[in-house]
TIRO-2110 file (N, C-alpha, C; in Angstrom, 1 decimal):
// TIRO-2110
95.8, 82.2, 87.0, N, 1, A
95.8, 81.2, 88.3, CA, 1, A
94.6, 81.9, 89.0, C, 1, A
93.4, 80.9, 89.4, N, 2, A
92.6, 81.5, 90.5, CA, 2, A
93.0, 81.6, 91.8, C, 2, A
92.7, 82.7, 92.3, N, 3, A
93.2, 82.2, 93.8, CA, 3, A
92.4, 81.3, 94.6, C, 3, A
93.6, 80.6, 95.3, N, 4, A
92.6, 79.3, 95.7, CA, 4, A
91.5, 79.5, 96.8, C, 4, A
90.2, 79.3, 96.3, N, 5, A
89.2, 79.2, 97.2, CA, 5, A
88.4, 78.0, 97.6, C, 5, A
87.9, 77.7, 98.5, N, 6, A
87.4, 76.4, 98.7, CA, 6, A
86.2, 76.0, 97.9, C, 6, A
86.1, 76.1, 96.6, N, 7, A
85.2, 75.8, 95.8, CA, 7, A
85.1, 74.5, 95.7, C, 7, A
83.4, 73.9, 95.4, N, 8, A
83.5, 72.4, 95.2, CA, 8, A
83.3, 72.2, 94.0, C, 8, A
83.3, 71.0, 93.0, N, 9, A
82.7, 70.9, 91.6, CA, 9, A
81.7, 69.7, 92.1, C, 9, A
80.8, 69.7, 91.5, N, 10, A
79.6, 68.4, 91.4, CA, 10, A
79.5, 67.9, 90.2, C, 10, A
80.1, 66.6, 89.5, N, 11, A
80.0, 66.2, 88.5, CA, 11, A
79.2, 65.2, 88.2, C, 11, A
78.2, 64.9, 87.2, N, 12, A
77.3, 64.4, 86.8, CA, 12, A
78.0, 63.3, 85.7, C, 12, A
78.7, 62.3, 86.4, N, 13, A
79.9, 61.5, 85.6, CA, 13, A
79.4, 61.1, 84.5, C, 13, A
78.2, 60.4, 84.2, N, 14, A
77.6, 59.9, 83.0, CA, 14, A
77.1, 61.1, 82.0, C, 14, A
76.5, 62.2, 82.7, N, 15, A
76.5, 63.3, 81.5, CA, 15, A
77.8, 63.7, 81.2, C, 15, A
78.9, 63.8, 81.8, N, 16, A
80.3, 64.3, 81.5, CA, 16, A
80.5, 63.6, 80.3, C, 16, A
80.4, 61.9, 80.8, N, 17, A
80.9, 61.0, 79.8, CA, 17, A
80.0, 60.7, 78.3, C, 17, A
78.7, 61.1, 78.6, N, 18, A
78.2, 61.1, 77.1, CA, 18, A
78.0, 62.5, 76.4, C, 18, A
78.5, 63.3, 77.0, N, 19, A
78.3, 64.8, 76.5, CA, 19, A
79.8, 64.7, 75.7, C, 19, A
80.9, 64.3, 76.2, N, 20, A
82.0, 64.5, 75.8, CA, 20, A
82.2, 63.6, 74.3, C, 20, A
81.6, 62.2, 74.8, N, 21, A
82.0, 61.2, 73.9, CA, 21, A
81.1, 61.5, 72.5, C, 21, A
80.0, 62.2, 72.9, N, 22, A
78.9, 62.8, 71.7, CA, 22, A
79.7, 63.9, 71.0, C, 22, A
80.2, 64.4, 71.5, N, 23, A
81.4, 65.4, 70.9, CA, 23, A
82.4, 64.9, 70.0, C, 23, A
82.7, 63.6, 70.3, N, 24, A
83.7, 63.1, 69.5, CA, 24, A
85.1, 63.1, 70.2, C, 24, A
85.4, 63.6, 71.4, N, 25, A
86.8, 63.7, 72.2, CA, 25, A
86.5, 62.9, 73.6, C, 25, A
87.8, 62.8, 73.8, N, 26, A
87.8, 62.1, 75.3, CA, 26, A
88.8, 63.0, 76.3, C, 26, A
88.1, 62.8, 77.5, N, 27, A
88.6, 63.8, 78.4, CA, 27, A
89.9, 63.3, 79.1, C, 27, A
91.0, 64.2, 79.4, N, 28, A
92.1, 63.6, 80.4, CA, 28, A
91.9, 64.0, 81.7, C, 28, A
91.3, 63.0, 82.4, N, 29, A
91.1, 63.4, 83.9, CA, 29, A
92.2, 64.0, 84.8, C, 29, A
93.1, 63.7, 84.5, N, 30, A
94.4, 64.8, 85.4, CA, 30, A
94.2, 66.1, 84.9, C, 30, A
94.2, 66.0, 83.7, N, 31, A
94.6, 67.7, 83.3, CA, 31, A
93.1, 68.4, 83.6, C, 31, A
91.7, 67.6, 83.5, N, 32, A
90.6, 68.4, 83.9, CA, 32, A
90.5, 68.8, 85.6, C, 32, A
91.0, 67.9, 86.2, N, 33, A
91.1, 68.1, 87.6, CA, 33, A
91.9, 69.2, 87.9, C, 33, A
93.0, 69.1, 87.0, N, 34, A
94.3, 70.5, 87.3, CA, 34, A
93.6, 71.4, 87.1, C, 34, A
92.8, 71.7, 85.8, N, 35, A
92.1, 73.1, 85.0, CA, 35, A
91.0, 73.5, 86.2, C, 35, A
90.1, 72.4, 86.4, N, 36, A
89.3, 72.7, 87.7, CA, 36, A
89.9, 73.8, 88.7, C, 36, A
90.9, 73.1, 89.6, N, 37, A
91.7, 74.0, 90.7, CA, 37, A
92.2, 75.2, 90.4, C, 37, A
92.8, 74.9, 88.8, N, 38, A
93.6, 76.6, 88.5, CA, 38, A
92.2, 77.6, 88.1, C, 38, A
91.7, 76.9, 87.4, N, 39, A
90.3, 77.9, 86.6, CA, 39, A
89.6, 78.5, 87.6, C, 39, A
88.8, 77.8, 88.5, N, 40, A
87.7, 77.9, 89.3, CA, 40, A
88.1, 77.5, 90.9, C, 40, A
89.2, 77.3, 91.1, N, 41, A
89.3, 77.4, 92.7, CA, 41, A
89.0, 76.2, 93.4, C, 41, A
88.7, 75.0, 92.3, N, 42, A
87.9, 74.3, 93.1, CA, 42, A
89.1, 73.0, 94.0, C, 42, A
88.8, 73.0, 95.4, N, 43, A
89.4, 71.9, 96.2, CA, 43, A
88.8, 70.9, 96.2, C, 43, A
87.7, 70.5, 96.2, N, 44, A
87.3, 69.4, 96.1, CA, 44, A
86.4, 68.9, 95.0, C, 44, A
86.3, 67.8, 94.1, N, 45, A
85.6, 67.5, 93.0, CA, 45, A
85.1, 66.2, 93.2, C, 45, A
83.5, 66.5, 93.3, N, 46, A
83.3, 65.1, 93.8, CA, 46, A
82.1, 64.5, 92.3, C, 46, A
82.4, 63.2, 92.1, N, 47, A
82.1, 62.4, 90.7, CA, 47, A
81.2, 61.8, 91.2, C, 47, A
79.9, 61.8, 90.5, N, 48, A
78.8, 61.1, 90.7, CA, 48, A
78.8, 60.0, 89.7, C, 48, A
78.9, 58.7, 90.1, N, 49, A
78.8, 57.8, 89.2, CA, 49, A
78.0, 56.5, 89.6, C, 49, A
77.7, 55.6, 88.4, N, 50, A
77.2, 54.0, 88.9, CA, 50, A
78.0, 53.4, 89.1, C, 50, A
77.8, 52.5, 90.2, N, 51, A
78.9, 51.5, 90.5, CA, 51, A
78.8, 50.1, 89.5, C, 51, A
79.9, 49.8, 88.5, N, 52, A
79.8, 48.9, 88.0, CA, 52, A
81.2, 47.7, 88.4, C, 52, A
81.1, 46.8, 88.7, N, 53, A
82.5, 46.4, 89.1, CA, 53, A
83.5, 46.2, 88.0, C, 53, A
83.1, 46.1, 86.9, N, 54, A
84.4, 46.2, 85.6, CA, 54, A
85.0, 47.4, 85.2, C, 54, A
84.3, 48.5, 85.7, N, 55, A
84.9, 49.3, 85.5, CA, 55, A
85.7, 49.9, 86.6, C, 55, A
86.4, 49.3, 87.6, N, 56, A
87.1, 49.5, 88.7, CA, 56, A
88.4, 50.1, 88.4, C, 56, A
88.7, 50.0, 87.1, N, 57, A
90.1, 50.5, 86.9, CA, 57, A
89.9, 52.0, 86.4, C, 57, A
88.5, 52.3, 86.0, N, 58, A
88.4, 53.4, 85.5, CA, 58, A
88.0, 54.6, 86.9, C, 58, A
87.4, 53.9, 88.0, N, 59, A
87.3, 54.5, 89.0, CA, 59, A
88.5, 54.9, 89.7, C, 59, A
89.8, 53.7, 90.1, N, 60, A
90.9, 54.3, 90.4, CA, 60, A
91.7, 55.1, 89.5, C, 60, A
91.4, 55.3, 88.2, N, 61, A
92.0, 56.4, 87.8, CA, 61, A
91.5, 57.7, 88.2, C, 61, A
90.3, 58.0, 88.4, N, 62, A
89.6, 58.9, 88.5, CA, 62, A
90.0, 59.6, 90.1, C, 62, A
90.2, 58.5, 90.9, N, 63, A
90.4, 58.8, 92.2, CA, 63, A
92.1, 59.3, 92.0, C, 63, A
92.7, 58.8, 91.1, N, 64, A
94.3, 58.9, 91.1, CA, 64, A
94.2, 60.4, 90.5, C, 64, A
93.7, 61.0, 89.8, N, 65, A
93.4, 62.2, 89.3, CA, 65, A
92.9, 63.3, 90.2, C, 65, A
92.4, 62.6, 91.7, N, 66, A
91.8, 63.7, 92.5, CA, 66, A
90.7, 63.7, 92.5, C, 66, A
89.6, 63.2, 92.1, N, 67, A
88.3, 63.2, 92.3, CA, 67, A
87.8, 62.6, 93.5, C, 67, A
86.5, 62.8, 94.2, N, 68, A
85.9, 62.2, 95.4, CA, 68, A
84.7, 61.6, 94.8, C, 68, A
84.6, 60.3, 94.5, N, 69, A
83.8, 59.4, 94.0, CA, 69, A
82.9, 59.1, 94.7, C, 69, A
81.7, 59.5, 94.7, N, 70, A
80.6, 58.9, 95.3, CA, 70, A
79.7, 58.1, 94.2, C, 70, A
79.6, 56.9, 94.8, N, 71, A
79.0, 55.7, 94.2, CA, 71, A
77.3, 55.4, 94.2, C, 71, A
76.7, 55.3, 93.1, N, 72, A
75.3, 55.0, 93.1, CA, 72, A
75.2, 53.7, 92.7, C, 72, A
74.0, 53.0, 93.4, N, 73, A
74.1, 51.5, 92.9, CA, 73, A
73.2, 51.4, 92.0, C, 73, A
73.9, 50.5, 90.9, N, 74, A
73.5, 50.6, 89.4, CA, 74, A
72.4, 49.2, 89.4, C, 74, A
71.2, 49.7, 88.8, N, 75, A
70.0, 48.9, 88.5, CA, 75, A
70.3, 48.5, 87.2, C, 75, A
69.6, 47.1, 86.4, N, 76, A
69.4, 46.8, 85.0, CA, 76, A
68.2, 47.3, 84.7, C, 76, A
68.1, 47.8, 83.5, N, 77, A
67.1, 47.9, 83.0, CA, 77, A
66.6, 46.9, 82.0, C, 77, A
65.3, 46.9, 81.6, N, 78, A
64.9, 45.5, 80.8, CA, 78, A
65.8, 45.3, 79.5, C, 78, A
66.2, 46.4, 79.1, N, 79, A
67.2, 46.3, 77.9, CA, 79, A
68.8, 45.6, 78.3, C, 79, A
68.8, 45.5, 79.6, N, 80, A
70.0, 45.1, 80.2, CA, 80, A
71.0, 46.2, 80.5, C, 80, A
71.0, 47.5, 79.8, N, 81, A
71.6, 48.7, 80.0, CA, 81, A
71.8, 49.1, 81.8, C, 81, A
73.0, 49.2, 82.2, N, 82, A
73.1, 49.8, 83.5, CA, 82, A
72.5, 51.4, 83.7, C, 82, A
71.3, 51.2, 84.8, N, 83, A
71.0, 52.7, 85.1, CA, 83, A
71.6, 53.0, 86.5, C, 83, A
72.2, 54.1, 86.9, N, 84, A
72.7, 54.7, 88.2, CA, 84, A
72.6, 56.2, 88.0, C, 84, A
71.4, 56.5, 88.3, N, 85, A
70.9, 58.0, 88.0, CA, 85, A
71.2, 58.5, 89.4, C, 85, A
72.1, 59.4, 89.2, N, 86, A
72.9, 60.2, 90.4, CA, 86, A
72.3, 61.3, 90.5, C, 86, A
71.5, 61.8, 90.2, N, 87, A
71.0, 63.4, 90.1, CA, 87, A
70.5, 63.7, 91.9, C, 87, A
69.6, 62.6, 92.1, N, 88, A
69.3, 63.3, 93.6, CA, 88, A
70.5, 63.5, 94.5, C, 88, A
71.1, 62.4, 94.6, N, 89, A
72.6, 62.5, 95.0, CA, 89, A
73.2, 63.6, 95.1, C, 89, A
73.5, 63.9, 94.0, N, 90, A
74.3, 65.0, 93.7, CA, 90, A
73.6, 66.3, 94.0, C, 90, A
72.5, 66.6, 93.9, N, 91, A
71.5, 67.7, 94.4, CA, 91, A
71.6, 67.6, 96.1, C, 91, A
71.7, 66.5, 96.6, N, 92, A
71.4, 66.5, 98.0, CA, 92, A
72.8, 66.8, 98.9, C, 92, A
73.9, 66.4, 98.0, N, 93, A
75.0, 66.6, 98.3, CA, 93, A
75.2, 68.3, 98.6, C, 93, A
74.9, 69.0, 97.4, N, 94, A
75.3, 70.4, 97.1, CA, 94, A
74.4, 71.1, 97.9, C, 94, A
73.1, 70.7, 98.4, N, 95, A
72.5, 71.4, 99.0, CA, 95, A
73.0, 71.3, 100.9, C, 95, A
73.5, 70.1, 101.0, N, 96, A
74.1, 69.7, 102.2, CA, 96, A
75.2, 70.9, 102.6, C, 96, A
76.3, 70.7, 101.7, N, 97, A
77.5, 71.5, 101.2, CA, 97, A
77.0, 72.9, 101.7, C, 97, A
75.9, 73.4, 101.2, N, 98, A
75.8, 75.2, 101.0, CA, 98, A
75.1, 75.3, 102.5, C, 98, A
74.1, 74.1, 103.1, N, 99, A
73.7, 74.3, 104.1, CA, 99, A
74.7, 74.6, 105.2, C, 99, A
75.7, 73.5, 105.2, N, 100, A
76.7, 73.2, 106.3, CA, 100, A
77.7, 74.6, 105.9, C, 100, A
77.7, 75.1, 104.9, N, 101, A
78.6, 76.1, 104.7, CA, 101, A
80.0, 75.7, 104.5, C, 101, A
80.0, 74.5, 104.0, N, 102, A
81.5, 73.8, 104.2, CA, 102, A
82.3, 74.3, 102.7, C, 102, A
81.8, 74.9, 101.8, N, 103, A
82.5, 75.4, 100.8, CA, 103, A
82.0, 76.8, 100.4, C, 103, A
83.2, 77.3, 99.6, N, 104, A
82.6, 78.8, 98.9, CA, 104, A
81.6, 78.5, 97.6, C, 104, A
82.2, 78.8, 96.6, N, 105, A
81.3, 78.6, 95.3, CA, 105, A
81.1, 77.1, 94.9, C, 105, A
80.3, 76.9, 93.8, N, 106, A
79.9, 75.7, 93.7, CA, 106, A
80.3, 75.5, 92.1, C, 106, A
80.6, 74.5, 91.3, N, 107, A
80.9, 74.5, 89.8, CA, 107, A
80.0, 73.1, 89.6, C, 107, A
79.2, 73.6, 88.9, N, 108, A
78.3, 72.0, 88.4, CA, 108, A
78.5, 71.8, 87.1, C, 108, A
79.0, 70.3, 86.8, N, 109, A
79.1, 70.0, 85.5, CA, 109, A
78.2, 69.0, 85.0, C, 109, A
77.3, 69.5, 84.3, N, 110, A
76.3, 68.8, 83.6, CA, 110, A
75.7, 69.7, 82.2, C, 110, A
74.9, 68.9, 81.4, N, 111, A
74.2, 69.6, 80.9, CA, 111, A
72.4, 69.2, 81.0, C, 111, A
72.3, 68.8, 82.0, N, 112, A
70.9, 68.3, 82.2, CA, 112, A
70.1, 69.0, 83.1, C, 112, A
68.8, 69.5, 82.4, N, 113, A
68.0, 70.3, 82.9, CA, 113, A
67.1, 70.0, 84.0, C, 113, A
67.5, 68.9, 84.5, N, 114, A
66.9, 68.3, 85.9, CA, 114, A
67.7, 69.1, 87.1, C, 114, A
68.6, 69.8, 86.7, N, 115, A
69.4, 70.2, 87.8, CA, 115, A
69.2, 71.9, 87.9, C, 115, A
68.0, 72.4, 86.8, N, 116, A
67.7, 73.8, 86.7, CA, 116, A
67.1, 74.4, 88.5, C, 116, A
66.4, 73.3, 89.3, N, 117, A
66.2, 74.1, 90.5, CA, 117, A
67.4, 74.0, 91.2, C, 117, A
68.1, 73.2, 91.4, N, 118, A
69.4, 73.2, 92.1, CA, 118, A
70.4, 74.7, 91.7, C, 118, A
70.3, 75.0, 90.3, N, 119, A
71.0, 76.2, 89.9, CA, 119, A
70.3, 77.3, 90.4, C, 119, A
69.1, 77.3, 90.4, N, 120, A
68.3, 78.6, 91.0, CA, 120, A
68.8, 78.9, 92.5, C, 120, A
68.6, 77.7, 93.0, N, 121, A
68.7, 77.7, 94.5, CA, 121, A
70.3, 78.3, 94.9, C, 121, A
71.3, 77.9, 93.9, N, 122, A
72.6, 78.3, 94.2, CA, 122, A
72.7, 79.6, 94.0, C, 122, A
72.0, 80.2, 92.9, N, 123, A
72.1, 81.5, 92.7, CA, 123, A
71.7, 82.4, 93.5, C, 123, A
70.4, 82.0, 94.3, N, 124, A
69.7, 82.4, 95.5, CA, 124, A
70.6, 82.8, 96.5, C, 124, A
71.2, 81.9, 96.9, N, 125, A
72.3, 81.8, 98.1, CA, 125, A
73.6, 82.4, 97.6, C, 125, A
73.9, 83.0, 96.3, N, 126, A
75.2, 83.6, 95.8, CA, 126, A
75.9, 82.3, 95.5, C, 126, A
75.8, 81.1, 95.5, N, 127, A
76.9, 80.0, 95.9, CA, 127, A
77.2, 79.5, 94.5, C, 127, A
76.9, 79.9, 93.4, N, 128, A
76.9, 79.2, 92.0, CA, 128, A
78.1, 80.0, 91.4, C, 128, A
79.5, 79.2, 91.2, N, 129, A
80.3, 79.6, 90.2, CA, 129, A
80.1, 79.8, 88.9, C, 129, A
80.0, 78.6, 88.2, N, 130, A
79.7, 78.5, 86.7, CA, 130, A
78.8, 76.8, 86.6, C, 130, A
78.3, 76.8, 85.5, N, 131, A
78.0, 75.4, 85.2, CA, 131, A
78.9, 75.2, 84.0, C, 131, A
79.4, 74.1, 83.6, N, 132, A
80.5, 73.6, 83.0, CA, 132, A
79.4, 72.1, 82.2, C, 132, A
79.2, 72.6, 81.2, N, 133, A
78.2, 71.6, 80.2, CA, 133, A
79.0, 70.8, 79.3, C, 133, A
79.4, 69.3, 79.4, N, 134, A
79.7, 68.6, 78.8, CA, 134, A
79.4, 68.6, 77.2, C, 134, A
78.2, 68.8, 77.2, N, 135, A
77.3, 68.7, 75.7, CA, 135, A
77.8, 70.1, 75.1, C, 135, A
77.7, 70.0, 73.8, N, 136, A
77.8, 71.0, 73.0, CA, 136, A
76.5, 72.2, 72.9, C, 136, A
76.9, 73.1, 72.6, N, 137, A
75.9, 74.6, 73.0, CA, 137, A
74.2, 74.0, 72.6, C, 137, A
74.2, 73.5, 71.5, N, 138, A
72.8, 73.0, 70.9, CA, 138, A
72.4, 72.1, 71.8, C, 138, A
72.8, 71.4, 72.5, N, 139, A
72.5, 69.9, 73.2, CA, 139, A
72.7, 70.3, 74.6, C, 139, A
72.6, 71.5, 75.1, N, 140, A
72.5, 71.8, 76.7, CA, 140, A
71.1, 72.5, 76.8, C, 140, A
70.7, 71.6, 77.8, N, 141, A
69.5, 71.8, 78.1, CA, 141, A
68.8, 73.1, 78.4, C, 141, A
68.0, 73.4, 77.6, N, 142, A
67.2, 74.8, 77.7, CA, 142, A
66.7, 75.6, 79.0, C, 142, A
66.8, 74.2, 79.6, N, 143, A
66.3, 74.8, 81.2, CA, 143, A
67.6, 75.6, 82.0, C, 143, A
68.5, 74.8, 81.8, N, 144, A
69.6, 75.4, 82.1, CA, 144, A
70.3, 77.1, 81.7, C, 144, A
70.1, 77.0, 80.3, N, 145, A
70.1, 78.0, 79.6, CA, 145, A
69.3, 79.4, 79.9, C, 145, A
68.0, 79.0, 80.3, N, 146, A
66.9, 80.3, 80.6, CA, 146, A
67.4, 80.9, 81.9, C, 146, A
68.0, 80.3, 82.7, N, 147, A
68.0, 80.6, 84.2, CA, 147, A
69.3, 81.7, 84.3, C, 147, A
69.8, 82.0, 83.0, N, 148, A
70.8, 83.3, 82.8, CA, 148, A
72.0, 83.0, 84.1, C, 148, A
72.7, 81.5, 84.2, N, 149, A
73.8, 81.2, 85.1, CA, 149, A
74.5, 81.3, 83.8, C, 149, A
76.1, 81.6, 84.4, N, 150, A
77.3, 81.4, 83.7, CA, 150, A
77.2, 79.9, 83.3, C, 150, A
77.8, 79.7, 82.0, N, 151, A
77.7, 78.5, 81.3, CA, 151, A
79.1, 78.3, 80.3, C, 151, A
79.9, 77.6, 80.7, N, 152, A
81.0, 77.5, 80.0, CA, 152, A
80.9, 76.0, 79.2, C, 152, A
81.0, 75.8, 78.0, N, 153, A
81.1, 74.6, 77.4, CA, 153, A
82.4, 74.1, 77.3, C, 153, A
82.4, 72.6, 77.8, N, 154, A
83.7, 72.0, 77.8, CA, 154, A
84.5, 71.9, 76.2, C, 154, A
83.6, 72.0, 75.4, N, 155, A
83.8, 71.7, 73.9, CA, 155, A
84.9, 72.9, 73.8, C, 155, A
84.6, 74.0, 74.0, N, 156, A
85.4, 75.1, 73.9, CA, 156, A
86.7, 75.4, 74.4, C, 156, A
86.9, 74.0, 75.6, N, 157, A
88.2, 74.2, 76.5, CA, 157, A
88.8, 73.1, 76.0, C, 157, A
88.4, 72.1, 75.0, N, 158, A
88.8, 71.1, 75.0, CA, 158, A
90.4, 70.9, 74.5, C, 158, A
91.1, 71.8, 74.3, N, 159, A
92.5, 72.0, 74.0, CA, 159, A
93.0, 72.0, 75.2, C, 159, A
92.6, 72.1, 76.2, N, 160, A
93.3, 72.3, 77.5, CA, 160, A
93.0, 71.0, 78.8, C, 160, A
91.8, 70.3, 78.2, N, 161, A
91.6, 69.1, 79.1, CA, 161, A
91.3, 67.7, 78.2, C, 161, A
91.6, 67.8, 76.7, N, 162, A
91.5, 66.6, 76.1, CA, 162, A
92.7, 65.5, 76.2, C, 162, A
92.6, 64.6, 75.8, N, 163, A
93.4, 63.5, 75.7, CA, 163, A
94.5, 63.7, 74.9, C, 163, A
93.7, 64.3, 73.5, N, 164, A
94.6, 64.4, 72.4, CA, 164, A
95.4, 65.5, 72.3, C, 164, A
95.6, 66.5, 73.2, N, 165, A
96.2, 67.8, 73.2, CA, 165, A
97.4, 68.0, 74.3, C, 165, A
98.4, 67.3, 74.1, N, 166, A
99.4, 67.1, 75.2, CA, 166, A
100.8, 68.5, 74.9, C, 166, A
END
């Protein structure tokens, strides 16, 4: 049991969904939220996600599980696929929380190399707890691996957080 620190998690929702799905399993959000609290002392877990009205049941389930949802307006590409890129929103929220000193350490849930500069900033400020990569090791961005930040691969802890292991 981690001592209760006021740590915050920042979750790239689309990256989490894709990474876990591509590994062939489904995450249990209640168990995941509890694991974040127990293992990393996460008091608040921001979940950055595109807003698609037909997904409201999923949003409700995430909120019930204890996630703070931050919605991004979705635009539709030429292929009709929704795009709700939350990277800038996640980075701004993390930087704001560090600047305002509202949290202890930060847990970043992503495999996306676009966050490498945020990770470096968090390391400089001694604010990074861990990166949790939804993708398997081979698919996690080299830009994140090169920084020498601690990375835990969710695939390695799926027995604790997947829907299939009760």
